[in-house]
N, C-alpha and C positions, 0 to 999 in steps of 0.2 A: 353590041345592047352593050351597057352598064347598069349593074343591077345590087348596089352598095349595101352590106347587110345589115344599114340605120340609113333612111333618110327621111330628116325630119322637117324638113323645106317643104313640101306635097301640105302635113300636118298644119305647124303655118298659114299656109296661104290657105287653108280652108276658113283659121280662128280671125283670118288679123285685120279687119274691124274692133271684131269680142275684145280682143287682146290688145288690139294700140290704146282703144280707146283706159280699158279697167285700166293701163296701163297713163294712161294721160292723165286718167282722175290724179290715182296719186302723187305723180306728179307735184299736182295741185292741191296736194294739203298741204303737201310739203313733214307728212309723218311715212316717218322710212322705216322703219324698226317696230314687230310687233303693232299692237295697235289694231283697229275700228276688221282692217282687211283679216287681219293674220284672225281674231277674233272669232268672223263671222264665215274663218276655214275652217277653224276648229270646230265650230257649234256646223256644218256643212258636214265633213269625215266622221264627227262623231255621227249624228242622223244616218246616214248613210251605211256607216259600219256598224253600226247598234248601238255602241260600246258610249258609258257615260260620261270620257273623258278625252280630249284627244289635246295633245302641246305639239307645239309647232315650237322646231326646232333646225338646226346649221343643219343635217347633213343627219343620212341612215345612221352612219358610227356614232356618230352624236348619240341619236335615242339607243341606238342598245346601252348605250356604255352609260349614260342619266341610267339605262333602266336597271342595268348592275349593277347601280350606286344605291339608287331609293331601297333596293333589296337588301342592303346593309349585308354584302359582295365584296370581298377586298380577300389583303394576303389571306396562307393560310387554308382559300376555301378552294374548289375541284368548281370545274363548269364542266360538264358533257356539252360537248357540239361534232356535228359533223364535218372529218377533215379532206369531206369537198364540196368548196365553198371560198367566194372573193376572202381575200387577207382578215376583210372586216372587222368579221364574226371570232374570229379568234385572239386579232388585234385589240378589238375592245373586251375583253376575259383577260388578256396582261395588263393591260393597261389602268382597269382596276386594280392588280398586284393580286387577282387569282389566276388558278395558273389554266388552263386548259386542259384536256382528255377530250381527246377523238376519235369519234365512238367510225365507223366504214360505212356506209350506204351500200340501200340498195339497186338489184342494173338494171331494174325496169323502173321504180320510179327513181336515182339519182340521187334520194333525200335518204335523212340519217336512218338507217335499221334502229328498228324496239329491240332486238335483240342485242345487238351489240353495243344501248348504251347498257342493260341489263348487264354485260360485263368491264362494263369500266365502273360500276358507281366500289367507293370507295364509303369509310368512312365520313370522307374530308369533303365526299360530294354537296354542291348545296343544289345546281341549279340543272336545268337540264337552256338548250342553246338549240331547238330545229330550226330548218331552214325553207321552209316553202325553195323548194330549188329552181330555178325556171318561169318560174309560175304556179307551179302544179302542185298542192297541197301536201303534208306530211300526216304523215299518221298518224292525224294527231287523237286516236279512240286511242290506241296505244302508247299513244307515249306518256299522256296525263293517268291514266292507269297505274302507270311508271311510277311515277313524280306523286300521285293521291299515298300507293305504295310507300315509300320510302324518303317521305314527305321534303323533297325537293319543288320548288318553284322552276313553272315555264316561264321563259321569253322567245318568242318565236317572233325571229326572223323575218323579215315580207317584205326584206327591198325589191324582187323583183316578184314579184304576186300581189299587186294593188288590185282588189276585185274579183280573186278568187274565192271559192268557196269549198267547205270539207264538206262533204258528201258520205267520207268514208262506205267509196264503193273503187279507192285506189288495190294496187294487187297486197299490197301490206295488211290492213283495216283488215278485209271481210272477214276472213275469220278467225286473226292473230285476237283481235278485241275485243273486252264484256259487249254485250249490244247491249244496255240500257245506257251505259257511259255510252257507247262512241253516239250512239239514238238522240242524246242530249246536247253533241257537238255539232252532227246531223241540220245544215239552212246556212247556218253563219260563217260569214265570210272570216276566214286568220288575221289573222290581233286578236280579237274573242273566245278564243277558243286557250288563254292561256294568262299568266298573274301582267306580262305585259305586252304590243303586238307595236313593233319596231319595222318604224318605210323609210324607207329611202324616198325621194322625187328628184335625182342628179337625173338628168336631161333627157337617158336615154332608156330612163323604166318606162311602164306603160302609162302613169303617169310621170309628164315627167317640168316639174322646174326648166327657168330657162338659166338654172343656178346651181350651188347647188343647196338644200333645204330638206328636211325631216321629221317622221313626227312619231308619237309616241301617244301608246291610245291603248288604253286600262279600262275593268272596271268600279277599279280599290280607291274610295275619297283620296284614304291618307294617299295612298304611293300614286296618285296625281298633284295631289297636292309634296308633297317630298320633289316630286322631279319640276315644278315646276318653279320652287327653287333655285334648284338645284342648274335646273335652263341664266337665269339670274345673279348665278353669280353666290350660293346658296340664298337670297333672304325673299320675302317677301314681301314690304317693300327698303326704299330707294335707304343705304348708309347702316342698313339694317343686319349686317351681317350674321348669317345662323350658321352657316356653312362652308366646306371647302369648296366651293363651284366651278358653270365651270360659265365663260360665255358661246353660248349659241342659239343665239335667238335672234329665229324666224325674221329678215326683210318683206316690209310690204311686195313688194314689187314677187316676188316674188311670191306670195300671198296670190294677191291678183288674180297672178295668171294662174294660179293653181286653179284656182274658183271656177273659173270661166271651161279649160278642159272637165274640170272634176263631172260636169253635164254628161258628155260625151263617154267619160268611165265603162259603159257599158259596154256600147253599143262597136266602140275600136275591140278589147276582149272580145262578145259575142265575131267577128269580125277575125280575129289572130285566128281565134279557136278552128275557122271555116279555112282560112289559110293551108293551117297545120293537116284537116284532115284530107284539103287538094293534095299536098306532098309528101300526106302515108295512100292516098288509094296512089300516085303517078310513079311512090316507089316500091310498091307491095312485092313488086320479083324480081331484086335488086337481092342479090343472097347474098351481096359482099356487105349489104349498112345492113343495121338495125333499126327501125321507128320507131316512134315514143311514142306509151303511151298514153291517148287522149283519155280520159275521166273528164271527167260533171263539170269541173268545179277547176280544172287547168284554163288558165288566164297566158299559155303562150310569152312572157318574156322572149326567152327559144326556144328556137325548136334547133332540136342537141339529135341528130340522130347519132348509130353508135354506126366506127368503121372497124368489122371485124376480120378485118387479116391484114393489117398490119400496110395497107398505103393511104392510111389517113394521110401526112403530109404533105401525101404522092398529090390529094386529090385536089388538098388545098391548093397546093401549084395551083394545079390546071382549074380548076374555076379562074384563082386571078388571073390568069392569061386570057378569061373565054371573058372579064369582067367580070367576073361576079367574084362577092365580097363572100367571108364566114371567119369567121374567129373558132380560138379555142377557149375556151368558158371549162373548164381550167388545164392548162397543161400537168400544173404542180402542184399534189394533195396539200389543202394547210399544215399541215400537221411536215413535210418533207423539202417546207421553204427555207430557203440560209435565214432565215431570222431565231428556226430550229433547232437548226443544225443538227443531227446526233442528237436529240434530247427521244424522239420519238419512235418507236418502231415506225414500216411502211402497212398500210389497211390496206391488204391484198387486192378489194377490190377496187376500192379508191387508189390505186395504184395504175390498176389493166385501164382505168375507165380513161382516166388520165391519157393510156394511149388511145384512146378509141374513138372520143367525142367530139366530137368537128359542127354547129351550130351556123345556119344552112340562114339567113334573108329571113325575119317576118315583121313585118308590122301592114298599120290597118294598110293604107295605101299600094300596096302591092296587087300588083292588076296579077289576072291566069294566066297570060300571056307572061310576067314574067316568074308566075311561078312554072312552069311551064318548060320556059326557058332550061332555070335552075337543076329542072328532074330529071329533063331531057337529059344535059348537060353530063348528070355526073352518073346517066344508067348510060348512056357514052363512049366514057372515060372508064367503062368495067366490060364495056361487051364488044366499044370495035375498036 
């Protein structure tokens, strides 16, 4: 049996008629960049998330960069983010000339630890970028409390969390944040909890395009106007450039594909959570691993276990031998990557979890048989 970490073919086959028709319509229109499809997608995503503005851009990385630029963050500023994420999070901060400052993470959620954020704040701190890693909302009640106390901006990195909802019930939130503030955020989609939300629609994401694509969301009219300018060379109209911007326009083909898929995202995310629940049940008695926390709004972009006996790499190799794909997200914390060599002291929990995490196959089309085979193979590795 071959079970890849992700298989995009079943999803395309199930939507083939709708997607092919949408693509053909764009090809016939010959309107390939921005245009009516992008505008329609922006409206639909804004409505879905409950935000005032959605701005289509080229990628999730560009979404972060443009959000930082719109907030006037640059040289001399510091931005606190998690040490445990894909490099694009830190890279975006460095690209605008600011300095990334890395906080440690929670062992239960893999997300940025609010207490660690407090330890990193200096007079140069201008913003916080929490990452809703693996699809689990970060402790936004506590993070927003800190931001308000210290006059900081918040940019949510939602690259792995489209459709995730903050319920204030994650282990880091229940007792640590002010109830009125937390309750004002409960029930909202991630991306609608800060000054900006930044989304990636890379093909592997829960809502994935068939190429690079991204989205910025905000409830601030002025910030939205700046973001729109920055994505098209800093101009409101052609040949009247006012800012140094970017060529970061979303193309119509990606937009039409995402419009088809958006209709199914809730169904897919619910199925992902069911897959995670089955995994957790089947692996519950394995003392060699720690299964992920399942909170109500978690959309499980990744299902990530911790292998706590030092055998993570051997387990990964054994799974591969049995035809099962797995991935390590992430083997090196951002602050310890070669690009930042010797610039940061390591965060201990991030370093520890980087040696333990292993992501297993998860996608809506994964069958019960597949899930059982993966879990049984893991249990066999440790107990047979």
